[in-house]
C-alpha positions as CSV (number, residue, x, y, z in Angstrom):
1,X,133.8,95.1,63.2
2,X,131.7,92.0,63.8
3,X,130.2,91.6,67.2
4,X,128.0,88.7,66.3
5,X,127.6,86.3,69.2
6,X,128.3,82.6,68.5
7,X,126.7,80.0,70.9
8,X,130.1,79.3,72.4
9,X,130.8,83.0,73.1
10,X,127.3,84.0,74.3
11,X,127.6,83.2,78.0
12,X,130.6,84.0,80.2
13,X,130.4,80.6,82.0
14,X,129.5,77.0,80.9
15,X,126.2,75.8,82.5
16,X,128.2,73.2,84.4
17,X,130.1,76.0,86.2
18,X,126.9,77.6,87.4
19,X,125.8,74.2,88.7
20,X,129.1,73.8,90.6
21,X,128.9,77.3,92.1
22,X,125.4,76.5,93.4
23,X,126.6,73.2,94.9
24,X,129.6,75.1,96.5
25,X,127.3,77.7,98.1
26,X,125.0,75.0,99.6
27,X,128.0,73.1,101.0
28,X,129.4,76.3,102.5
29,X,126.1,77.1,104.1
30,X,125.7,73.6,105.6
31,X,129.3,73.7,106.9
32,X,128.5,77.1,108.5
33,X,125.5,75.7,110.5
34,X,122.6,76.3,108.2
35,X,119.7,73.8,108.7
36,X,118.5,74.5,105.1
37,X,119.6,76.7,102.2
38,X,118.9,77.6,98.6
39,X,121.0,79.2,95.9
40,X,120.5,81.1,92.6
41,X,123.2,81.6,90.0
42,X,122.7,83.4,86.7
43,X,124.7,84.6,83.7
44,X,123.4,86.7,80.8
45,X,124.2,89.0,78.0
46,X,122.4,91.5,75.7
47,X,122.7,93.9,72.9
48,X,120.5,97.0,72.4
49,X,120.7,99.3,69.4
50,X,118.7,102.5,69.1
51,X,118.6,104.5,65.9
52,X,117.0,108.0,65.7
53,X,116.4,110.0,62.5
54,X,118.5,107.5,60.5
55,X,121.6,107.8,62.7
56,X,122.8,105.5,65.5
57,X,121.8,107.0,68.9
58,X,123.0,104.3,71.3
59,X,124.7,101.0,71.3
60,X,124.6,99.1,74.6
61,X,126.3,95.8,75.1
62,X,125.7,94.1,78.5
63,X,127.1,91.1,80.4
64,X,125.5,90.4,83.7
65,X,126.0,87.7,86.3
66,X,124.9,87.2,89.9
67,X,124.5,84.8,92.6
68,X,122.4,84.8,95.8
69,X,122.0,82.5,98.8
70,X,119.3,82.2,101.4
71,X,120.1,80.3,104.5
72,X,117.8,79.1,107.4
73,X,119.0,78.4,110.9
74,X,115.9,76.8,112.3
75,X,113.3,79.4,111.3
76,X,115.7,82.3,111.2
77,X,116.4,83.5,107.6
78,X,119.4,85.3,106.1
79,X,120.0,86.4,102.5
80,X,123.0,87.8,100.6
81,X,124.1,88.2,97.0
82,X,127.0,89.3,94.9
83,X,128.1,89.6,91.3
84,X,131.6,88.2,92.0
85,X,132.0,84.5,91.2
86,X,135.5,84.1,92.8
87,X,135.7,81.3,95.5
88,X,136.5,83.9,98.1
89,X,133.4,86.0,97.2
90,X,131.2,82.9,97.2
91,X,132.4,82.0,100.7
92,X,132.1,85.6,102.0
93,X,128.5,85.8,100.6
94,X,127.4,82.7,102.4
95,X,129.1,83.8,105.6
96,X,127.2,87.1,105.3
97,X,123.9,85.3,104.9
98,X,124.7,83.1,107.9
99,X,125.5,86.2,110.0
100,X,122.2,87.8,109.1
101,X,120.3,84.7,110.0
102,X,121.8,84.5,113.4
103,X,120.6,88.1,114.2
104,X,117.1,87.9,112.8
105,X,114.0,86.9,114.6
106,X,112.5,83.5,114.0
107,X,109.5,83.3,111.6
108,X,107.4,80.2,111.8
109,X,106.5,80.6,108.1
110,X,110.1,80.8,106.9
111,X,111.7,77.9,105.1
112,X,112.2,76.1,101.8
113,X,109.3,74.9,99.7
114,X,107.6,71.6,100.7
115,X,109.7,68.7,99.3
116,X,106.7,67.0,97.8
117,X,105.9,70.0,95.7
118,X,109.3,70.3,94.0
119,X,109.5,69.6,90.3
120,X,110.9,66.2,89.2
121,X,110.4,66.4,85.5
122,X,111.7,69.1,83.2
123,X,110.1,69.2,79.7
124,X,111.9,71.3,77.1
125,X,109.7,74.4,76.7
126,X,111.8,75.8,73.8
127,X,112.6,79.0,75.5
128,X,116.1,79.6,74.2
129,X,116.6,81.0,70.7
130,X,119.7,83.3,70.4
131,X,119.5,85.9,67.7
132,X,122.8,85.9,65.8
133,X,122.9,89.5,64.8
134,X,126.0,91.6,64.4
135,X,125.9,95.3,65.6
136,X,125.8,96.3,61.9
137,X,122.9,94.1,61.1
138,X,121.0,95.3,64.2
139,X,121.6,99.0,63.1
140,X,120.3,98.3,59.6
141,X,117.1,96.6,61.0
142,X,116.5,99.6,63.4
143,X,117.0,102.0,60.5
144,X,114.5,100.0,58.3
145,X,112.0,100.0,61.2
146,X,112.2,103.8,61.6
147,X,112.1,104.4,57.8
148,X,108.9,102.4,57.6
149,X,107.4,104.7,60.2
150,X,108.5,107.9,58.4
151,X,107.1,106.5,55.2
152,X,103.5,106.4,56.6
153,X,102.8,110.1,56.3
154,X,104.8,113.3,55.8
155,X,103.3,114.7,58.9
156,X,105.6,112.4,60.9
157,X,108.3,114.8,61.4
158,X,110.4,113.4,64.2
159,X,111.3,110.2,66.0
160,X,112.0,109.1,69.5
161,X,113.9,106.2,68.0
162,X,113.6,102.6,66.8
163,X,115.3,99.9,68.8
164,X,116.5,96.3,68.4
165,X,117.1,94.4,71.6
166,X,118.7,90.9,72.0
167,X,118.9,89.2,75.4
168,X,120.0,85.7,76.5
169,X,120.5,84.3,80.0
170,X,120.9,81.1,81.8
171,X,120.3,80.2,85.5
172,X,120.5,77.5,88.1
173,X,118.4,77.1,91.2
174,X,119.4,74.6,93.9
175,X,118.4,73.9,97.5
176,X,119.4,71.6,100.3
177,X,116.4,69.2,99.6
178,X,118.4,67.9,96.7
179,X,116.8,70.1,94.0
180,X,119.2,71.4,91.3
181,X,118.0,72.6,87.9
182,X,118.1,75.4,85.4
183,X,118.0,76.3,81.7
184,X,118.8,79.0,79.2
185,X,116.3,81.7,78.1
186,X,116.1,84.3,75.4
187,X,114.0,87.4,74.9
188,X,114.2,89.8,71.9
189,X,112.2,92.9,70.9
190,X,111.7,95.5,68.2
191,X,110.2,98.9,69.1
192,X,109.6,102.2,67.5
193,X,108.2,105.6,68.8
194,X,107.4,108.5,66.5
195,X,106.2,112.1,66.6
196,X,103.8,113.7,64.2
197,X,103.1,117.5,63.7
198,X,100.1,119.3,62.2
199,X,99.8,123.1,62.5
200,X,100.7,123.8,66.2
201,X,99.8,120.3,67.4
202,X,102.2,117.4,68.1
203,X,101.5,113.8,69.0
204,X,103.5,110.7,69.8
205,X,102.8,107.0,69.8
206,X,104.7,103.8,69.5
207,X,104.5,100.0,68.8
208,X,106.7,97.1,69.8
209,X,106.9,93.3,69.5
210,X,108.6,90.9,71.9
211,X,109.3,87.1,71.6
212,X,111.6,84.3,72.7
213,X,112.5,83.6,69.1
214,X,113.2,86.4,66.6
215,X,111.3,84.5,64.0
216,X,108.1,85.1,66.0
217,X,108.5,88.9,66.1
218,X,106.3,91.0,64.0
219,X,108.2,92.1,60.9
220,X,110.6,95.1,61.2
221,X,108.5,97.0,58.7
222,X,105.2,96.2,60.3
223,X,106.4,97.5,63.7
224,X,107.5,100.8,62.1
225,X,104.3,101.1,60.0
226,X,102.1,100.5,63.1
227,X,104.0,103.1,65.1
228,X,103.6,105.6,62.3
229,X,99.9,104.9,61.7
230,X,99.1,105.1,65.5
231,X,100.9,108.4,65.7
232,X,99.1,110.0,62.8
233,X,95.7,108.8,64.1
234,X,96.2,110.9,67.3
235,X,96.5,114.2,65.5
236,X,93.6,116.5,66.1
237,X,92.9,115.2,69.6
238,X,90.2,117.0,71.6
239,X,89.0,117.2,75.1
240,X,85.5,115.8,75.9
241,X,82.8,116.7,78.4
242,X,82.5,114.6,81.6
243,X,80.2,111.6,81.1
244,X,79.4,108.1,82.2
245,X,79.9,105.8,79.2
246,X,81.1,102.3,78.2
247,X,84.9,102.1,78.0
248,X,86.8,99.8,75.7
249,X,90.4,99.0,76.7
250,X,92.5,98.3,73.7
251,X,94.3,94.9,73.8
252,X,97.8,96.2,74.5
253,X,96.6,97.9,77.7
254,X,93.7,95.6,78.6
255,X,96.2,93.2,80.3
256,X,96.8,95.9,83.0
257,X,93.3,95.0,84.3
258,X,94.4,91.4,84.6
259,X,97.5,92.7,86.4
260,X,95.3,94.4,89.0
261,X,93.3,91.2,89.5
262,X,96.5,89.1,89.8
263,X,98.0,91.5,92.4
264,X,94.7,91.4,94.4
265,X,94.7,87.5,94.7
266,X,98.5,87.2,95.3
267,X,99.9,86.0,98.6
268,X,101.5,89.1,99.9
269,X,98.4,91.3,99.3
270,X,96.2,88.6,100.9
271,X,98.1,87.9,104.1
272,X,98.7,91.6,104.6
273,X,95.0,92.2,104.0
274,X,95.8,94.9,101.5
275,X,93.6,93.6,98.7
276,X,90.1,94.4,97.5
277,X,89.6,90.7,96.8
278,X,90.1,89.2,100.2
279,X,88.6,85.7,100.7
280,X,87.5,85.6,97.0
281,X,87.9,81.9,96.3
282,X,84.5,80.5,95.3
283,X,83.2,84.0,94.6
284,X,81.8,85.5,91.4
285,X,84.3,88.2,90.5
286,X,83.9,88.2,86.7
287,X,80.9,87.7,84.5
288,X,80.1,83.9,84.1
289,X,81.4,83.7,80.5
290,X,85.0,84.6,81.5
291,X,87.7,82.0,82.1
292,X,91.3,82.7,83.2
293,X,93.8,79.9,82.8
294,X,97.4,79.7,83.9
295,X,99.4,77.8,81.3
296,X,103.1,77.6,82.4
297,X,104.1,75.0,79.8
298,X,103.3,76.9,76.5
299,X,106.2,76.4,74.1
300,X,108.2,79.6,73.7
301,X,105.9,81.3,76.2
302,X,107.2,84.6,77.6
303,X,106.3,83.5,81.1
304,X,106.7,79.7,80.7
305,X,108.7,77.6,83.2
306,X,108.7,74.1,84.5
307,X,109.3,75.3,88.1
308,X,109.0,78.6,90.1
309,X,111.6,80.5,92.0
310,X,111.6,77.9,94.8
311,X,111.7,74.8,92.6
312,X,108.0,74.1,93.0
313,X,106.5,72.4,89.9
314,X,104.2,74.5,87.8
315,X,101.0,73.2,86.4
316,X,98.1,74.2,84.2
317,X,95.0,75.3,86.1
318,X,91.9,77.5,86.0
319,X,92.4,80.6,88.2
320,X,88.9,81.8,87.2
321,X,86.3,79.4,85.9
322,X,82.9,80.7,84.8
323,X,83.7,84.0,86.4
324,X,84.4,82.4,89.8
325,X,87.9,82.6,91.5
326,X,89.4,79.1,91.8
327,X,92.8,79.8,93.2
328,X,95.4,82.4,94.4
329,X,99.0,83.0,93.4
330,X,101.1,81.8,96.3
331,X,104.7,81.1,97.1
332,X,105.7,79.0,100.1
333,X,105.9,81.8,102.6
334,X,102.6,83.5,101.7
335,X,100.9,80.1,101.5
336,X,102.0,79.3,105.1
337,X,100.8,82.7,106.3
338,X,97.4,81.8,104.8
339,X,97.3,78.2,106.0
340,X,97.5,77.0,102.4
341,X,100.1,75.4,100.1
342,X,102.2,77.0,97.4
343,X,100.6,77.2,93.9
344,X,104.0,77.4,92.2
345,X,103.9,81.1,91.9
346,X,107.0,82.3,93.8
347,X,108.3,84.9,91.4
348,X,104.9,85.7,89.7
349,X,102.3,84.2,87.4
350,X,103.0,82.1,84.3
351,X,101.1,82.8,81.1
352,X,97.7,83.9,82.3
353,X,95.2,83.7,79.4
354,X,91.8,85.3,79.6
355,X,89.3,83.3,77.5
356,X,85.7,83.9,76.4
357,X,83.7,81.5,74.3
358,X,82.0,84.5,72.5
359,X,85.1,86.6,71.9
360,X,84.4,89.3,69.3
361,X,86.5,91.1,66.7
362,X,87.7,94.6,67.6
363,X,85.2,96.2,65.2
364,X,82.4,94.1,66.7
365,X,83.3,95.4,70.1
366,X,83.1,98.9,68.8
367,X,79.6,98.1,67.5
368,X,78.6,96.6,70.8
369,X,79.8,99.7,72.7
370,X,77.9,102.0,70.4
371,X,78.9,105.3,71.9
372,X,81.7,105.6,74.4
373,X,85.5,105.8,74.9
374,X,88.2,103.6,73.3
375,X,91.3,103.9,75.6
376,X,94.7,103.3,73.9
377,X,97.0,104.8,76.5
378,X,96.9,105.0,80.3
379,X,98.8,107.6,82.4
380,X,99.6,107.8,86.1
381,X,99.1,105.3,88.8
382,X,95.9,106.1,90.6
383,X,94.9,102.6,91.7
384,X,94.2,101.8,95.3
385,X,94.8,98.1,95.7
386,X,93.1,98.0,99.1
387,X,89.7,99.5,98.1
388,X,89.9,98.8,94.3
389,X,89.3,102.5,93.5
390,X,90.6,103.2,90.0
391,X,91.4,106.6,88.5
392,X,93.9,107.1,85.7
393,X,94.8,109.6,83.1
394,X,94.0,108.4,79.6
395,X,93.9,109.1,75.9
396,X,92.3,107.4,73.0
397,X,89.3,107.9,70.7
398,X,85.7,108.9,71.0
399,X,83.3,106.3,69.4
400,X,79.8,107.1,68.1
401,X,77.4,104.6,66.6
402,X,80.1,101.9,66.7
403,X,82.6,104.0,64.6
404,X,85.7,105.8,65.8
405,X,84.9,109.6,65.5
406,X,88.0,111.5,66.7
407,X,91.0,111.2,69.0
408,X,90.7,112.5,72.6
409,X,93.2,113.5,75.2
410,X,93.6,115.0,78.7
411,X,90.9,112.9,80.3
412,X,90.6,110.7,83.4
413,X,88.7,107.4,83.6
414,X,87.5,106.3,87.0
415,X,85.6,103.4,88.6
416,X,86.1,100.6,91.1
417,X,88.1,97.5,90.0
418,X,85.6,95.1,91.6
419,X,82.8,96.7,89.6
420,X,85.0,97.0,86.5
421,X,85.9,93.2,86.5
422,X,82.3,92.3,87.1
423,X,81.3,94.8,84.3
424,X,83.4,93.2,81.5
425,X,80.7,92.7,78.9
426,X,82.9,92.0,75.9
427,X,86.2,90.3,75.2
428,X,88.1,90.7,71.9
429,X,89.8,88.0,69.9
430,X,92.7,90.5,69.2
431,X,95.1,89.1,71.8
432,X,98.7,90.5,71.6
433,X,101.3,88.5,73.5
434,X,103.8,90.8,75.2
435,X,104.2,89.3,78.7
436,X,102.8,87.1,81.3
437,X,99.2,88.2,80.9
438,X,97.3,87.7,77.7
439,X,93.9,89.0,76.7
440,X,92.1,90.7,73.8
441,X,90.5,94.1,74.1
442,X,88.1,94.4,77.1
443,X,84.8,96.3,77.0
444,X,83.6,97.7,80.4
445,X,79.9,98.3,80.7
446,X,80.3,101.8,82.3
447,X,82.9,104.1,83.8
448,X,83.1,107.8,84.6
449,X,85.1,109.8,82.0
450,X,86.2,113.1,83.4
451,X,86.9,115.8,80.8
452,X,86.1,119.5,80.9
């Protein structure tokens, strides 16, 4: 058996077919009376292999395709989608969207993106790198990853599995303003989760790596080794007494704080007034030595793109400069609701990078903290986006005199996001790129840690 994907087999349809389907959808919509319309067409495939305790646990092979159309009749909007690419299904989908538009109320903010904001140049961002693995090769890699984790320590007694994931896709976006563009993408990952036992105690932890190009992934053995070492480090975890101390968010979870900031300054939260950062442009939200840049054109970036979900050109910009908010994250609809213009963020942010001129090593951050809590895992969803109140279950390590003393568990960390962002007093140089938000470990000056 050899299920290796060759470039010619990888996608179900040639790219030109997706372009033609998009054109056909727009033509149907115009013929049906739409004053404006837009279409998305996508096609993708993937392979996911999971091995557990040296044996194959799951083999998943996927092929996905879909198309959607949004039509406008004046300022009435209708949307419909399907996974059927037959001419009849395309026609029926457009007809459904037109029917919906006729029966909805007019919205004076509805419509396509402003024509002068649409992308007109499309640099190659090097986002497509298919990983030509057969099923057998993927199984062997997953086995090697898990074996590296088991080899760390004999107290690692069980596994939740090691996985190899390959994904490739291509898409086309088109609208009635004459925009038609798209490109192929890839995203691959290696992950491993292990269980360790000592006396009557059990702990689990994991590690993973993700990249556009398999050559940029951490090595198979390194992913397994880190999963094993992190699991062993958690054995002997204790509860601690309730206290107010500095808290250090380890790099893999520090980006969640950027996520809360991003949500708070995104269009839907702002125009609905459901954000703790209303009217924050020009205001000091972070300490003055923190910059956050949006860099959509990073080669091989996990959130790189030349245009957003509405065809609006993306551009490099400072979202936060010297701690002061410079801009929001807006698509066309939310921009109009706020009396502003799209920032090219329909569909989300693109490679947000938190920078600090005096970034410290992880060990230096521990020294700066002195005594406090290092958080390595967050649990639950106790975040109020309206007030900024923050309370989440956590586990990690107690730190004394700048040194990790012992693992801790069954604790809750609490604070207010506005105060937490303002209270970032240390940024690490240990950035791990796993998604659209990138930052090193973040040291918060003070939070409440609830224990026993």
